[in-house]
N, C-alpha and C positions, 0 to 999 in steps of 0.2 A: 869324589869324582864318579860320576855314572860311567857302568863301560855297559857296552852290548848294544842292545835295542835301547836300554834307555839311553846311553852317547847319543844313538841315533832321532832319536825322538827329540833328545834336549837343542840340538844344532838344526833339528826340525822350526820346531818353536820357535828358537832366535831367530833362524831366518824370517819367520812368517812374521815377528813381532818387528825387527829392524825394515822391514816393506813397508810398512803400515805405519810405525813411525813417521816416514818418510814422507807422509802426507801432509799439506798443508792445513789448517783449520778452514782457512778461504777454498780450501780445491772445492770443485764439484762434483767429487768422486764416493761413490757408492759401492763399497766391497762387501761379495755376496758366496758363501762358502755352502757348502753341504756337505753335510755325512751320517752315516748311520750308528755314528759309534757316538752320541750326546755323552755317553756315562767316562768316554776315558779324556773328555778335551781339560785341556788345561786352564785352572781358573784364571792365568793371564789372559787369554782368549777371550773367554767371555766374560770380561770387567766390563763397569758401565765408562767406553770409547771404545772400545774396541769388538766385540762383537756379541754388541749389547740386547742384541732386537734375534729372536727367537720363532721361525714360523714354522709348528711343524705340520709336516705334508702326511697321513696316513695313506694305508691301502683303502680302497674305495670299499664304500659299506652297499649294502642291497643296492638301493636306491641309484648313489652310485656306480655301481658295477652294469647295473640295467641298462644306462643314459651310455657310458663308456660303448656297452655293445651294437649299440642301436647306433651311435655315428661308425662304425668300421660294418656294421648290417648294410647298411643303407647304400654301400659302395659296392655288393653282390649282388648277384639275385636271390631272393631267396624263396623257399616255398612257403603255403599256405598252413603248413604244421608247423613251423618256427615259433616256437616259446620263448621270447627272451625272457622273460621274467623268471621263468624254471631254470631257466640255465643260468640266471647270476644267482640263484641260490642255490647251486650246486656248484661254485667259483669261491664259496669264501677265500681270503686271503691273496687271492687273483690282484695282482698289481695291473693296471692299464697297458704296460708292454704284453703281459701274460695275455690279456683281452682278445689285443689285437693280432699276436701268433694266432690264439685259437679262433680266431675267424679264419685268420687267413691257409693255416688247417684244411678245417675244412671248406675252403675255397678248392684249395687241392686235391682234396677226397673226390668231391662233388667231381672235380673235373675229367680225375682218373677212371671213375667210373661211369664218365660219358651222361651226367645229367643234366638235364635243364636248368635245375635250380637247387641251393642248398636245402638239403633237410636237418631236422630237428634230431634225427640219429648221427649226418655228419658232425654238425656240432658237438653231442654227446663225445663222439669218438674223438674227435679233437683232443675236446676239454682232456678224456684221459691221454692221451700223447703228450700232452703241454705239460703235463704235469707229473704223470709217471713213467713217460716211453710208450714205444711203438710198440703193440701188439704184435709179438712175434706165433704168429698162426703156424708157421710151417716149422719151429723148431719139433725135434725130435723128441719126445718127451720115454721115458720110461714109463710101460705102462701101471708100475708098484709105484714109481712117484705119481703118477698121475691121480691113483685111485688114494693117495696121502692125502694128496693137497684138496684132492672134494668133498671130501670127510671133513678134513682142517675146515675151507670154509664154511662147508657146510653148516658146522658149529658155530662159527663166527654168525652168520644169516640167522640161523633159530635163535641164539639166544639176545640179538640185537633185536629179532623180530618179537620176542618177548618180553620185552622192557620198558614202561612209557616212557620211563627217564632218557632212555636214549634216544639219538639220535634217526630220524626216520628210514629205513634201511629203504637204498636206491637200487642197487643191484647187486648179483653176489656172479664171481666168474672164474675159472679155471684159466684161461688163455691167459700164457707168460707175459708181463709188461714189463721190460726196464730191468733191474732185479728181481723181481718177483713172480712167486712163481702161479700166482693167484690172489686176488683179493675180494673183497667185501667192500663197498662204498655205501656212503650215507646222503643223503641228501635234507641236509640242513632246513629247518622252516623259517630259520630269521638267523642274522651275525649273533651271536654268542659273545660277550664280553663281561659276564659272571658267570661264573662255575661252581653250584651248588655242590652244596655236600653228595645229594643222591647220583647229582648226574655225573659227579665222579666215580661213584661206586658202581653204575652202570658201565661205565667206561673200562672199569678194574675185569667187570665179569664178562664184557662182550670181547675184552682180548684172552679170558681163559677158555670162552669156547672152542677156542679152535684146539688145541691142546688135549684138551677133554674129552673130546667128540676123534682122535687118534689113537685115548691109551681103550677108547668103549667099540669102536669100530677095525681099527689093526691091529691093536692088540701090543700095542707097544710105542714111546714117545720118542719124537724125532728131531733135529735141530732148528725147522724150518719156525719154529713159534720162536725163535732165540729172540727177534725181537719185539714181539708182544711181552717177552716177558723185561724186556730193558723196558718196556715202555711202562707194562705195572710197574714194575723197582721206583721208575722215576716221579710217577703220577702218587703213589702212596707215599713216597719221602715228600715232594711237593703239601701235600696233605699237611702231613705230620709240621713241617719246619716251617712252612710260610704260609699257610692258608688258615691256619689253626685249628684241622676239624681234629683234634684229637684231644678226645676228653680226661686223658692221662695229662697230658703236659697239655691244655688249655691253648686260648690265645696266643701264645710270645713266639716269637720268631725266630725260630734258629736258624737259619739260612748262612752262613759259613762265607756266601761270594762265594762261592767255587764256577764262575765262569769262565774261559781260557783266559790264559793270560796275556795282555794286547799287547804289543809296543813293549819287552820290558815289565811293563807297573805290574804290581801286587805278588813280586816275586816277597815280597818282605811279608803277607800278613799272619798274624801271631792267632794263632787255634783260640776260641774267647769260649769254647764250650768242657766243661767236664767229663771227666772219661761216665762217670753215672749218667748225667746228661745224654750225653751221649749213644752208650745202650739202653736206654730209658727213650731213644727215641728208634733206635734198632727195633726193641720190644713193639712199639707202637704201627711202623712200618711191620712187621711180620703177623704179628693180629690183624693187619686191617688188608694185608691180601689175602692171610691163609681164609679170612671168613667169605672173603670174592672166593675162592677158589672152590667152596662148599658152594655158596647160592648155583654160580657156574657147573657145576659136577650135578646141584641134582635140577637143574633144569634138563639139565641134557640127558641124565635118568629117567624122568619125568617121561620128556618128548621122545626117545631114543627110534621111535617108528618115522615118527618124521623126518630125524636128522637122517636115517638109513634113505626113505624116498629122497631126500634134499640131495645126497650126494648122490645117490642114484641119477637123479636126473642132471645133476652136474656132467658126470659120465657121457651121459647122451648126449648134454645141448650147450656145453660148456659155459653157459649161460642162463640165467636165472634172472629175470625183472623181479618187481617188487612185488606185483603180481599174482607170478607164477607161485613164489614165496610164501603168498596166501593164501592162493589156491592148496597146494600141501597143506599145510597150518590147517587150513579146513575140512580136511581128506576130501579135496574135491580133483578128481580126474585130470595129468595136465593136457591140452590136445595134443596133438601131433604136432613134432619140430616142421618146419615147414625146411623144405627143402631147396638149396638155389645152387643150381649146376654153374659151375663160371664158365666165360666165353675160350676160354684160352686156358693153359697151363702155365702163363705165368704169374713166378707172385708177386709179391707187393714190393719185398728186396729187390724184385730184379728187374720191378717196370722204370724204365728213363721219363722224367718226367721235366720239362722246365717250369719251373718254381711259378705259380702266379701268385702274386703276389698284391694284396690291398694297398692302394694308397698312403701313401704314411699323414697317419696323422699321431703326432706327437702327443702324450699324456707323461709327464714326469712325474715320477711316486719313486722317489728313494726310502721310503719307509721301510725299515725290516720287516721279514717275514718271517715267524715263526714255522716252521716246516718239520714238525715234531709228526709225521707222519708216514706212506710207503714201508718199504720195507726200513724201519724207522725214517719214516720222511716224522716224524714225531713223538713226537712223542703222545702219539697219539688222538691229535687236534681235531673238535670239531670239523668234519666234514671228511677228513681221513679216511682213507681204505686200510681194515683190518691185515694186512699182508699175512 
């Protein structure tokens, strides 16, 4: 007799089956249901005669995101510099609802700034806000913590800009956003459906860049690399147990299904790996992590001067674009930063503005979202920042 969550699941399932069995074969009724967890559906629901037609509604690809953005952008006045294709590249794993919120936030920002139209900068700022939260520019930060964040993000940005297998760098910032003290943003050139071993290794090296920059320039490691270390461990273990990227263990799946228990299921899973195999997995994970750690260390040591310049530039400007990072790497002095004086002393958090909304256009998208990034939004997925 199931108990707890299992009993609740059984009762719910029985209720649904009773309702469905009440339909006569001549009734012209179509029952439609939606779920993000196909893996936990009982076979009694999906057998022929019940929910036997399954239609997957995935998150939009690059072309789909561009077309969805065009729908919403047509409802606001956009400036001549707006590039929706570039914006679509920078929004992997965004759903239709996310894209609608993005354009709406951009319209709010343009209205608050008393602009005549929405600019590309408004759209990119809105994208960052939708995914990672509001930029807290007025947050009081200790100078020492700001310095730690600057060199940490400089390490991420430098390593990412040097690795050809990593996603292209978009910008790096030490402005707090959401729970993050700073972030290094990527701009994938395409949607990525397959992950090569070289790409996974590049992710590991990039994630280690921040911690090693702290060691070199601050002289001590800090807890800010917690999310990076967690992401590194998860990626390395996935390479060994799921993707078959370990020479020692070979192309064998050692995944024990360690996802979270859902509605009382999977409590009775038995361990299928021997202690010897588990030890081999742990040894391979450790080997992969240590190898990429040393790769990151050599890059930071070899380009110490560029890392220092980048950290100092972040302390001065708070945000560096990809072009500015490339100038630093090429040894070109950065131009003087532009200084814009605000019209008044009101902060972004203090301004009360009536919400500006784009006309509702509904895009149904219940697909699962793999948020492995932000301060562990990710386990470091493509397009996600390295906190």
